[in-house]
Phi, psi and omega in degrees: 000133181299146184293339182262005183264353180233137179235355181284166180295143178290351183287354186286334183230076180287143176281182182271036179290162181285126176058230180260020185244144176252126195252020175195165175302322183295319179293320178297316180296319179296319180297322180271358181057046180223173176279162179298317181297326179293314182290329174295320177292321178299323178296318181293319192252334185243009177060040171302128186286087176246135183248161174243147176293148179066021174221145183284121182277070177244159186295332185294321182256012186299312186295314180295320180296322179297313181297326184280338190236000189290358177248013181281174189281174190303314188286357183265001179236154173203164180211154178260134182300321182298320179292319179294320178300316180294318178298317182298318180299327181282321189256353182303318180301325181280337186260339192294328188253015182294138183243173181297146180299150183291343180292342180248096176254145178287092180196155178296165183300317180293327179289322178302316179299319181293318179293326177299321176295319185294311187247006178069026180262157175279118182287170181290134192228147182217176186210148185227148179202126179279180185268087179233036181277127180289148183286343184287147179285132180295157182292175184253034180277159178285143180298142173239146187232144172203170184240145175255121174267126187272158180301142181298328181275358180217063181290164179295132176290162178228083186264005184070018181220188180282123182244358184228132173222162180230146183293157182303326181273001177074019185260340184224139175249135174244135179222158178269119182257150174260118181237102181051248185262013180217176176243162176201146178277136178240148176243138180230100173299134184288347176263012177232170185258348186242142171265146180231148179289148176265111184303140177087002181256015177300139181081008179297153177253181181293177179070045170291160181209148182271155167284162182302328179272358177075007183268342181237156178232126174268143179201167181241134177202139173052042176076017182224142170272126185230167170223150180221140178280134178282356173275348180125166181110162181285150176296153177247134178277129180265319179190165173280143175231119188299302181191178173068032179305126183220036172108157179214166178212150189232121183258178185287349175268012181060040171250134176250129173250132180223161179249132181195173175247142177245122176053045176077006181283183180290155177297121185231173178257137179229159175229149180211150177292147180294347176271353179105170181138188179280126179290148178242143180293135180250314180204139182231139179301149178255105182301328180294338177264009179076020181269136181255317186199154172246131184217164169055066177287146176218122183288147168271164178306137182096337175074012181262352177217157180214152170274150170207164184251144186239127172265133183245156181300315182279112182295345179290337184248005189244150000273178186218142178257131178231165173242140183236129174273121185296323185286320184260339184079005181290138179246151181213131178288130180255313182221129170276138177058062177204164177218165169060060183271137178222145174264136180249156178298347177280357180087025182246152164264122178249131182206176177248137175282176184294337177272011176076004175288150182271128183239160176218145177214148176296141185224134182261116180293331182291318182261352182054050183217150172288135185245008180197185183286151173274143177230153178285131180239339179195144173232178175082025177260137178290109180054237178245027182280074175211159178198160175215156184258173180293337180269005175091024176265122179261135171235141178202161176257122181293148181292131178267003178084344179054036178285139184225161185230145174275128185229136171268134181228131176273181186291345177267358178092006179286129186254149172217126181291131180283312181221131186291340184282124177273137179223174176272067179292146179236337177196158180203133178227136183277140178292158181303332178270000176075011186259338184229163179230127171266127184212160179246133170208162181282150180282184185298329179280356177064027181237340185247141172247128178220161179270132179235155173249131178242127178270116184292327183278319184268348179058056175221155179254147172222124179282132184259320182250141180231337186289135175073183180220145176058036193212009181239118190200171175065045184288143170225156180269150166283157184303330179275357177075011184268335185239153169245125176258137183208172178254144180210142175251031181297333182238027181133212178301151181303117176239180187265137178225164171219156181210144177303136183296337177279354176077008187268031176199157177293160177291144180250128180280130181263328182224155174227111187204156172274356178275144172288127185236141182226125182293146181241297187197146173264145170295154186301334178271000180074013184270343183221134175253122172268134182212169177256140176226131180278116185289168180301337178267020173073021179247128178285129175247164177262125179243167172230149177237102176291140181262025178271193184298326179292303173060029181262127178295148176211150180289145179243314180233113179230150178194186177277004182232162182291135174235124193221165171056056178293138181222115177292141171289158182302334177269358176077005184265347186229153179229121174263147179197173173235152186225147175263047185286330180251214181280352175207170181286144178224155181262135179234155169235132178225157177292136179290323182278338179232081187301339181278353179261113183217159178231135172277121185247342175276165183252200189299335180284353179080186180182165180201168174050070178286146177222131180274151167286162185297329181266359177078006182273348181224151173234132178250151175203166180267142169222093187067234177264018179254144168259120180259155178221144173215150178278149180228129175240127185248346178228144356286340176230162180284137176208128179248135180280178179282130180294148175222159180282122175282309174194168179229134179278158181276348177211172183300147172229159195237013179164155179203163174205163181245142179287158181302333181284351178073006184251345183229150178238148171253125184234136170270109188250140176298135180299140180295132180209168183288175180300131180298142179242160171251122180270141183236133177236109176282147180056041181293334180299332177295319177294320179299315180294327178289318183282331182230067180297141183276337181287145182273000000 
């Protein structure tokens, strides 16, 4: 049960423990009405009073004892109900309202990337692996570790998804590389020193996957599911995939199951023969059950069942790991609040918790059920960038911390750091007078997102939102600079709120909806708010909220494709936005009074996140790491000039805005760091068995 879904006292459902003592993780979790992984995390981070046998349970040695023992088996821990009751009374206010992390939003993979551009959030991320585990038991050697340094001209891409996989025999690593304006898959044999590009994989997206014999690689590019032989040769197209690619898996019967969306529908599971053909529907989310999408299938041994991840409408209960029987279509919940489940030859289910830590639990293939407690086995992984082979070789990308810096950039691209302190910034918008910045960043514990105000002249921060956790983001200013509008999931799905910029009043809720909503732009008179709302079929549309007596939100721009980042022109007559209508995102301008009249203003390189100049004569937008600019004439007739590159940043950036003078830009820039590496751990299954022993 999610930790934020229950607020009553844990004393209501005591387990059958002896006397006033709880004698296992399971009993402690039942008493607190939480999952085992949640109470284990509470012990690590919130000092939940859990004791170990043969150790003195005093506060002085608690932290060291916790670090040394938090992965031991069930019978080695116990807790006293009276101590837990006292702890609960102290910590319940801080724990009762916690919501799902913002990195997991109910939206397809392509939509997650688009929303990440819009609000500067880390999008929802997933990982895929087919059933190629060898039946033999891995050896009993000690794990060995080393790092792979990637070519300078082909660094690891950062798509917010899985970019690294390893062959079933553990001999080859494949990763998604970023090469100038495109991507390409590279293969790196572990017994060699050089990585080489795989011909024909230009433009590939995340989630590549191996065939069971490791000789072929499945991947998605340009609207098609393809496979390519690692021995050489051109890729072969298996089938068309409309949109929403979210991973695939290949079993020993030469069946491929993949996750995608068809014609704007919800993310579903499909199957196709490894030789190609028309894909057939395997499983589709049930909206009446609050299901949004099915993603990231991974086969179990034998290929007759698979794990997959489920996105739910209510972020408090999402995501969820299930197992699906291919022959019967029967589904079964395996893990609440988890993603990326894999079965290992050691008899474990390995998955990631909502805080992205790697967990393991014993798993029974006969009953397809978890048979014991989950324990923490590894932290410090970048998103979900990890994989392991059948012989027990683990590969992962270490977490870079995602530290970012605020930078001022002029029209020639000259940069000046605003504040030397790097933080986990997610969005930033400049006030109408150009003196302050509303921005979102994670707190020191790296778990909460809140809106802060930064004064550029005085160099000080002021926190604006305090209510809830992990749930206040995407701030924009009203035209008069008096209010901050933002999105928050403090009372359910992310809806729209506003608060006085001076912070001297509670936040006011503007909308109440089951749709995920993200603020975009105010009309210049402050009378209309344009925002994005994710429709029931998982596609973001552009809506408006009139601030008159009626005040009812209504859709403005809807289609079968995502429409994002609405921006009113300074005269209020035009609306710029970007859409995923083609093979990539493009920027459009349309009349506000005549929504069916629109102009495509970006070129072949695509574009996103449009921003107007203060006088409305120019429109800026992003194209990769470039800031583009074009002239705009609206009277007597509309005319858009040819886009040109204003400047290009030297590293990735995560948000931008332009000052009222039109001469300076504020950019959230990725902190400078060395070339990303892929870490390799040989005989990792030995470490897994030590950290998560199956015997009770």
